[in-house]
C-alpha positions in Angstrom: -2.8 3.4 10.1 -0.8 3.9 13.2 0.0 7.5 12.4 -3.7 8.3 11.5 -4.7 6.7 14.7 -2.1 8.0 16.7 -3.0 11.7 15.8 -6.7 10.9 16.1 -7.5 12.2 12.3 -11.2 12.1 11.4 -13.2 13.6 8.7 -16.5 14.9 9.0 -19.8 12.7 9.4 -22.1 12.7 7.0 -25.1 10.3 5.3 -22.6 8.6 3.5 -20.3 7.6 6.1 -23.5 6.4 8.1 -24.9 4.3 5.2 -21.1 2.4 4.3 -21.3 1.5 8.4 -24.6 0.0 8.2 -23.8 -1.7 4.9 -20.3 -3.3 6.1 -20.8 -4.5 9.4 -23.1 -7.2 10.4 -24.2 -5.6 13.9 -25.2 -1.7 14.5 -21.6 0.5 14.5 -22.6 1.8 18.0 -22.5 -1.5 19.6 -19.3 -3.0 18.3 -16.7 -3.8 21.2 -13.6 -2.7 19.5 -11.2 -4.2 21.8 -12.6 -7.3 21.7 -12.2 -7.8 18.0 -8.5 -7.4 18.3 -8.1 -11.6 18.4 -11.5 -12.1 16.3 -9.5 -13.7 13.6 -10.9 -17.0 11.3 -8.1 -19.9 12.7 -7.6 -20.5 9.2 -5.9 -17.1 8.6 -3.6 -17.3 11.8 -0.5 -18.1 10.2 1.9 -17.2 13.4 -0.3 -17.4 16.6 0.1 -14.4 19.1 3.0 -14.6 21.7 1.5 -13.9 25.2 3.6 -11.0 25.3 2.1 -9.5 22.5 -1.3 -10.2 23.7 -0.7 -8.4 27.3 1.2 -5.4 25.6 -2.3 -5.0 23.3 -4.0 -5.4 26.7 -1.9 -2.2 28.2 -2.0 -0.2 25.0 -5.8 -0.5 25.0 -6.0 0.6 28.6 -3.8 3.6 27.9 -5.7 4.6 24.6 -9.3 4.7 26.7 -8.1 6.9 29.3 -9.9 10.1 29.6 -8.9 12.5 26.9 -7.3 15.0 29.4 -5.2 12.2 30.6 -4.1 11.2 27.2 -3.6 14.3 25.9 -0.7 14.6 28.9 0.6 11.2 28.0 0.7 12.3 24.2 3.6 14.3 24.9 5.8 11.6 26.4 8.8 11.3 24.4 8.4 7.9 23.2 5.1 8.5 21.8 6.2 11.4 20.0 9.1 9.4 18.5 6.8 6.7 17.2 4.7 9.1 15.8 7.8 10.5 13.9 9.1 7.7 12.8 5.7 6.1 11.7 5.5 9.4 9.4 8.7 8.9 8.4 8.1 5.5 7.0 5.4 7.0 4.9 7.4 9.5 3.3 10.2 6.9 2.5 7.5 4.6 0.9 6.2 7.5 -1.1 9.3 8.3 -2.3 10.4 4.3 -3.0 7.8 4.2 -5.5 7.2 7.6 -7.2 3.5 7.9 -4.9 2.3 4.7 -6.0 3.3 2.7 -2.8 2.1 -0.9 -2.8 -1.5 -0.7 -3.8 -4.4 1.9 -4.0 -5.1 1.0 -0.4 -1.9 1.9 1.3 -1.7 4.7 -1.1 -5.0 6.4 0.0 -3.9 5.9 3.7 -0.4 7.4 2.7 -2.2 10.4 1.1 -4.2 11.1 4.4 -0.9 11.0 6.1 0.7 13.7 3.8 -2.8 15.7 3.8 -2.7 15.5 7.6 1.0 16.5 8.1 1.9 18.9 5.4 -1.7 20.0 4.0 -3.4 20.3 0.9 -1.3 22.7 -1.2 2.0 20.6 0.0 4.1 19.3 -3.0 3.9 15.6 -1.6 0.1 15.9 -1.3 0.0 16.8 -5.1 2.6 14.3 -6.2 -0.1 11.9 -4.7 -2.9 13.3 -6.8 -0.9 13.1 -10.0 -0.9 9.1 -9.5 -4.2 8.5 -8.6 -5.1 7.5 -12.3 -2.8 5.0 -12.2 -5.4 2.7 -10.5 -8.3 3.7 -12.5 -10.1 2.2 -15.5 -13.2 2.9 -17.1 -15.2 -0.2 -18.4 -19.0 -0.8 -19.8 -19.9 -0.4 -16.2 -18.3 2.2 -14.9 -15.3 3.6 -13.5 -13.2 0.7 -11.6 -10.0 0.5 -9.5 -7.4 -1.9 -9.7 -5.4 -3.6 -7.4 -2.1 -2.3 -8.5 -1.2 0.2 -11.0 -1.2 -2.6 -13.9 0.2 -5.9 -14.5 2.2 -4.8 -17.9 5.4 -6.8 -17.1 3.3 -9.9 -16.1 1.3 -10.0 -19.1 4.0 -9.5 -21.6 6.5 -11.8 -20.2 3.5 -14.3 -20.3 2.7 -13.2 -24.1 6.4 -13.7 -25.0 7.3 -17.0 -23.8 4.0 -18.0 -25.4 5.1 -16.9 -28.8 8.3 -18.6 -28.8 7.4 -21.9 -27.5 4.4 -22.0 -29.7 7.1 -20.8 -32.8 4.9 -17.8 -33.5 8.0 -16.0 -32.9 9.8 -17.1 -35.5 7.3 -16.2 -38.1 8.5 -13.0 -40.3 5.3 -11.2 -39.7 5.7 -11.0 -35.9 9.1 -10.2 -36.2 9.0 -6.5 -35.4 6.2 -7.2 -32.4 8.8 -9.6 -30.9 11.6 -7.2 -30.9 9.1 -4.1 -29.5 8.3 -6.7 -26.8 12.1 -7.6 -26.1 12.7 -3.7 -26.2 10.0 -2.8 -23.5 11.3 -6.2 -21.3 14.7 -4.3 -21.4 13.6 -1.0 -20.4 11.2 -2.2 -17.5 14.3 -3.9 -15.8 14.7 -2.1 -12.6 18.2 -0.7 -12.5 18.6 0.4 -9.3 17.4 -0.4 -5.7 15.0 1.8 -4.2 16.0 5.5 -3.3 16.3 4.9 0.5 17.6 1.3 0.0 19.4 0.3 3.3 16.8 2.2 5.8 13.7 1.1 4.4 13.3 -2.3 5.1 12.8 -3.3 1.5 14.8 -6.1 -0.5 16.7 -5.6 -3.3 15.5 -4.6 -6.3 18.3 -4.1 -8.8 18.3 -6.4 -11.3 15.0 -7.8 -11.3 11.5 -6.9 -12.9 8.5 -5.4 -11.2 5.0 -7.0 -11.4 4.2 -3.5 -13.3 6.1 -0.8 -14.0 9.8 0.1 -12.8 8.8 3.0 -11.5 6.5 1.1 -8.9 9.7 -0.7 -7.8 8.0 -3.7 -5.9 8.8 -7.2 -7.2 6.9 -10.2 -6.3 8.7 -14.0 -6.1 6.9 -15.2 -9.2 8.1 -12.4 -11.8 11.4 -12.6 -13.5 14.4 -12.1 -11.0 18.1 -11.7 -11.7 
């Protein structure tokens, strides 16, 4: 989001975009004062109240961003802004490579795809790699095509199934022995053997020895999944 906004990336306006704007907002899109929405958060969602310094910084940066385009384009050449854009994009690259271009989920993947498209173009290797992982999140039901919140829950589902079979005694039955052995084999292969590719400079917790929510190549673990 930071990168795309900083470079003012936009797509062509079409009837679908206008229709979506009418659908998702409770008032006409053109009438929304976006700067006043910055702190428009339901109290129950404010886990950590904004510090006054942060609010002041938002005001100052908001004024800067609202300057006329000629002034903004002049200041956009400032080293600090260039460095910030470069660092934001660098984080996108690290995340892509850490997760084999899946990222945390389909929403962040979509943003990362746009970043790589803008910076490196549709013919770049990075963008093509993103395209190969889109189907990881898609599944077809009787109601049509859907997109899952992650690339699946394979480890989660199998771990609970194995636990249920062990605690009910079903795992002791000869007829289930092969299935249980296959589950154990998959759990062994699903264990993450190494930390992320850029561990130590990507602000990620260690993952070596843990299990992911879905598959090891996606590399994200959660606190309630199996840990070492």
